DOTIDREN-338214 format. One record per residue (C-alpha): residue in one letter; x, y, z. Coordinates in steps of 0.1 Angstrom, whole numbers, plus 5000, padded with zeros to 4 digits. Last residue first. Layout:
% DOTIDREN-338214
AXYZ/...
This chain:
% DOTIDREN-338214
S228573955629/F230273845663/F230073475671/S230873385706/F231873035728/K230973105770/E232872885793/G230572635811/S232272315797/A229772185773/T230172485757/E228372825766/T226873025739/S227573355723/K225373625709/D226373985710/A228174245719/A231774215716/P233774585712/K234174735673/T236574985679/E239174965705/V239074535698/S239874585657/K242874825673/K244274545693/V244374315662/A245674555640/P248474595659/K249374205661/A248674155625/Q251974405617/A254874205638/S253273865622/K253774045588/E257274155596/K258273795611/S256873665580/S258873835558/T257374165534/E256574225507/P256274575492/K253074825496/D250774975474/E247974835490/A247374645516/P245374365516/K241474405526/A239574155514/V241773885529/K239773995559/K236173975550/V236773675533/V238273395560/V235473625584/K232673465559/K234373215559/V234873105597/V230873175592/K230272975565/K231672665585/V230472695614/V226572675592/K227172435578/K228772195610/E225572335628/P223472175596/E224971815598/S223571755634/A227071795662/P228071605684/T229671715718/Q232771775718/A236071605710/K235371655672/V235772065677/A239272065697/P240271755667/K239171985638/V241272285652/A244372155654/S244071945620/A243772325606/P246772445617/A247072685647/P248073105627/K251573175635/A252173475645/A250773445680/A253573245689/A256473495672/P254873765692/T254873585726/P252173515750/T249673435725/P246573655718/K244173485697/V241273645673/V243973775647/P243973475625/K246273515601/V244273615565/A247673855566/P249773605557/T247873515527/P246973115519/A244373185540/P244272985569/K241872625567/V238972505582/A238672755609/P238072735646/A238373015665/P242073075681/A242872935716/S243173225739/A240073235763/P240972815760/A238672595745/P236072385744/A234072245716/P231172425701/K228172385704/V225572505679/A221472485677/P221872835698/A223373055671/P220573075647/A220773005613/P221473345593/A225473335603/P226873615623/K228373925609/V231873995625/V233374175648/P237274045660/A237273865694/P237974025722/A241373945739/P240273595760/A242873675797/P246573505790/A246873105784/P246372835806/A247772545787/P245272345768/A243571995778/S245571625768/A244071515736/P245471745706/A248571685724/A250571995737/V253072225721/P256372255738/E257172565755/P260072755734/K263272765747/K264473085753/A264372995798/E266972765792/E269172985773/V268773215802/V269172935829/K272772825806/L273873165806/V273673245843/P275872945854/K274272705877/E275572725910/P278172425926/E276472245956/I278972305984/K280172006004/M279872076038/D282171926063/K284172136066/T281272366076/D281172386117/K285072476115/Y284272786091/F282172936119/V278773116101/M277773436111/Q274073536108/N271773796083/K271373566056/G268973306050/R271472946058/K272073016020/K273373356026/A275173156054/Q276572886037/Y278573156017/L280373276038/A281072966056/K282672906025/D283673286019/A285473216053/E287872956038/K288773046007/Y290173336031/L292273176057/V293972936026/E295073276007/F295573426042/D298473156051/T297973046091/G294972816091/D292272686107/S293372646142/P295472926141/I293273156138/E289673126136/V287773166103/A284373306106/G282273386075/I279673676081/S276473766064/A275474156069/T272474316079/A270974686071/S268574866092/Y267775166076/K266475426099/T264775746083/Y266176136094/E269576046090/G269875716074/V271875426084/K271575146108/F273474876130/N272274726159/R271974366147/F275274476127/F276674546159/T275874216181/E277073976147/V280174086155/R280574156191/N279473766194/A282573716178/E284773926193/R283373686230/K283673346211/L287573426199/A287573556235/A286073256253/D288573046231/D291673196243/K294173516241/L293373716218/D296173846197/K294874056165/L290274056154/L291074036113/I287874216099/I287774176064/F284674416043/E282674296011/D280074525996/G281574645966/G284974485972/T288074465992/R287074676022/G289474676050/I289974606093/I292974506105/D292774576142/N296074766159/I293475066165/R291074826186/F286974776175/E283874966173/S285575266161/K286475186127/L284274956118/Q281575296124/R282675466096/G283475176077/L279275066086/T278675486077/S280975506042/L279375206029/V275375256041/E276175606031/D277175485992/G273875275992/F272175575998/A273875815970/H273075455949/G269975455950/M266675385978/T265475065954/D268074955936/N270875095955/I269674835983/K268574585960/K272374495949/F272974505988/N270574285990/D272174126021/I275674316032/D278874106027/L281273976051/V284873796056/F285573776092/M288873666105/I289973556142/A293373596164/K294573356178/K299073366186/N301473136170/K302773356147/G301073676145/E304373886151/N305873756116/G304173596090/L300773606099/Y300873966109/E302174076076/K299673866057/I297174056069/K298674386066/T299774286023/E296274136024/T294074486038/A296574696019/V295474545985/K292274525995/N291874866005/Y291674946037/L289375176056/D288075526054/T284775376040/L284375556003/L288075645995/D289675336006/T292975346018/E296175186013/A297175435981/Q296075706006/E297875616033/R301075546013/L300775925996/E300276046031/R303375856046/N305775956021/A304676316026/K305276316065/R308176096054/Y309276376032/N308376666057/T310376496084/A313576396058/N313676776044/I313076896078/I315776636095/S318576756066/I317377106072/I318377046110/M321376936100/L322477096078/I322177406107/G323777206131/V326777166109/F327177506104/I327177566140/L329777306145/I331377476118/L331177786133/I331977656173/V334777496156/I336377816141/K335977986169/W337477746198/F340377736174/M340778116170/T340078056213/N343077816212/T345677986192/S345278326210/G345278116241/I348577926231/N350678036264/K347877906284/S346877596266/S351377556272/T350877676309/D347577456312/S349477156297/I352877166315/Q350777186353/D349176896343/E352576766337/D353676796368/V357376956380/I360676796394/I363477066383/M366676816393/V369976976399/F372576736397/T375876566412/K378776366402/Y381576656401/Y383676666373/D382076806342/G380177036360/I376577036379/P374676806359/Q371476886348/F368076736357/I363976736346/L362076516358/Y359176486344/K356176426365/S352776236364/N350076206389/G348875766394/D349175776429/K351875546421/G353775766401/T353675866367/V357375916355/L357976176324/S361776196318/K364576426308/G368476416306/K371776626314/N374476366313/K376676256347/Q377275936333/E375975766362/L372876036365/N372375926322/R372475556335/Y369675586358/F367275786330/E368175516301/D367575256326/E363975346332/K362675496299/T363175836283/V361275826248/G357475916269/N357275716303/F359175536330/S356775426349/A356775446392/G357175156416/K360175266435/L360875596424/F360575766461/D363675556472/F365375646444/L364976006459/S367075886484/S366076126516/G369576336536/E367476686522/K363776666525/F361876546489/I358376546507/K358576866522/A359877066490/E357276976471/Q356477326456/G360177466456/A363777416475/S365877076480/D369177036490/L371776716492/I368376436477/L370676146481/G370175936445/D373075846437/S374576076410/S374376256439/I370576546441/L370376936449/L366676916441/Y363977236424/T359977126427/S358077326406/T354977626408/K356477776432/F360177806419/S358577876383/T358478236394/N361678316396/L364478046398/Y367678176386/A367278566402/E366078386435/L368778196439/E368378146483/S365477856474/I368077666459/K370577656493/K373877816488/P376877596493/S378177526522/Y381677556525/K384877316533/L388477376515/I391677076517/L394977136505/N396676856501/G400176696510/E404076666505/A404376836467/F400876996465/S397176876457/A394277096458/S391376986473/V387677126474/Y384776916504/H381577076501/V378877056524/C375076946524/G373377036562/G372676696586/D375276816613/A377476496603/S377776686570/I375776546539/I377576496510/Y378676706476/D381876616459/D385676736458/L387176456485/G383676196492/A385575946499/T389376086517/D391375716523/K390075816559/T386975886555/L385376226552/D382476376569/G383276186595/N384276466620/T386176686596/A389376626618/A389376296634/S388276156591/I391176346579/D393376186602/P395476276634/S394576536644/E396676846646/V394477196656/G396177546642/S393077716639/D392377666599/N392777286606/M395377086606/V395976686595/K397976416603/G397676136572/D401676106561/N400576246526/R399976606545/L396476686548/V396377096553/Y392677206561/G390477506561/A387177586575/E383277656569/I383777946538/N383478306539/L386278316512/Q387578586524/T387178486562/V388278126550/A390978186534/S392678426562/T392578156581/L394177906561/I396978116552/N396778236590/V398177866594/N400577856570/E402578146586/D401977956620/C403977606611/F402077316601/Y403577286563/D407077286579/H409077266549/K407277596537/Y407477626499/S404577436495/L401977606518/R402277896491/T401677676459/S398277486479/L396877886483/I396577956445/R395377536442/A393177646466/V391577926454/Q390977806419/S388677536429/I387577776451/M385977996417/Y385577656404/V383477536429/E381177836424/S381177846391/S379577546391/Y377377606411/Y375777886394/D376177686365/A374077426377/V371077676388/E371477816354/R371577436332/A368377356353/K366577676349/I367277576308/S366077226311/Y362877396326/E363077606294/N363077276275/I360477186291/M358077466283/T359777506249/S358877126244/K355177156263/E354777486234/N355677276207/T352776956216/L350377246222/I350977386184/D351077026174/G347476916192/R346077286182/Y347177206142/S345876836147/T342476956164/L342177186133/T342676956103/F341176716120/L338276966125/I338977076084/V338876676081/I335476586094/V333376926076/L334676786049/I333276466056/V330476576068/T329376776031/P330976516016/I328176276028/L325576536028/W325776565994/Q324776235981/L323276116012/M319976356005/N320076165968/Q319975875980/G317075906011/N315276065977/K315875695958/K315675515988/Q312375635989/S310875635953/N311675265957/M310075245984/
């Protein structure tokens, strides 16, 4: 885990700076492109503002020219005492014809009016068909005439009255020299300061009809950008130029760019253009910059993509290698199951997380007589038993179950997420059936059995250590009952396990010598009788003597042992070398003889002579020129001498039966 974390940190050490660098580059390029686009938008808005200024200048120059003509004519009219004379009528007629205007009027101070045709009217309102009021409101401004057209009344005063010239300004749609291509993608308006639309042309001319109010279209709209709503209306009132970004009810945003006509007229030329149109046009205008921008972005994305692919490949290879190492560390190489540490860890993780409040069953099992299998059939076959068992267990149960080898022949099986007690019982029977049918061997099939301890989860516990101890107790009971069976812990809760005797104590008790039997008791059984050494019989007849009954392993009756270690009786074979090295004491032999049928005095003498001869004969052959040895070494030397004597001089002489039916032989 630490290695994985360290490798991840190493990857981040160069990956994070690279990503940050890429992000900074992209941010810089995006900001640069945004700045260019913003500048281009500003440039286009300024261009539209210039267009509006050009159109406003045209109207201003037109008004200025007519105003100058009116001033000149008013001077000539003032020379006459009768302002309504025929000469003044001719002057008005000539001005209307040459200027190509609508009409001319002479307004005297008394309110009477005469037009260029010489027709007199009581007031200006009557003369202009209601275009102007009696108080001359609307004079020197653009208005909508009674017939629906836009007209402009220009006045020039003299001593006794005013000269008024009426003309219709040129239609905006006729100003091709000023509009160029922008006329098709925008809308031009000629408006008064109170929002009255005097003329319209362009893309949305049908919407903004003459005589309608612009302010009606702006109701409910929101003003964005620098110029707010109140400032917009203030600019119109004060005859200032300006631009505003307005979002209508339909959600479309439009720029309103306006310029006043002259310095004295409350009339404006306004251009309305969609924001999207400006953005698209600006993007087209910076096409080369956009192309370069996207090329750089694509190259950066390709670089980042390659970097990410390399990182993903490295991370995948790392995870794969790490997973393989982890699996190797968690896997038992012989059985391909989880090892002890991995088994315990995964069971603890299951019990502590997803396995909470869920039924499960855990088995701890040992292969019966596995040591005997190794000793009798070889360790290779024992390994085959383990590997075959692991392979079959892995294929028998689900992939999400936990199966592991935790010892030499010990396995743990945890079956997860069982629905009910019936499922627990069914899975337990399944495990038992598995081991009844389990066989090992390619040619000769060997049936290996197992003793199994089972615990139920959560009824028997939810802690792994507790569950393992309980399953181990059940396993012990299974072995105690004869192996090859399954025992549940719940069936052993009331049982007490007897502690086993330590092996060292058993060995020490086995080493203790058995106690020597009392003279009156019967002798302990001994191994098969060994042939006695060949001894010449005494001259007295043997049948007259009836010796006491003794086991074949008991030494021949002797009076006393020889003073040297070499004269120990070699006739008595004993179970252990230590017992064979020590001769039986005379007191132990004499009561045995006395316990038999009473013998006569001559018979006793004959026995003593025979024993004496045997002792003397043995003493007569001491080891020559040999250093003295200890009693244990002498005992070890005495035993092969007996065997040699038995092999070279077999017993084949006279023998007599004792009272119990056993034979007692004397050898000459």
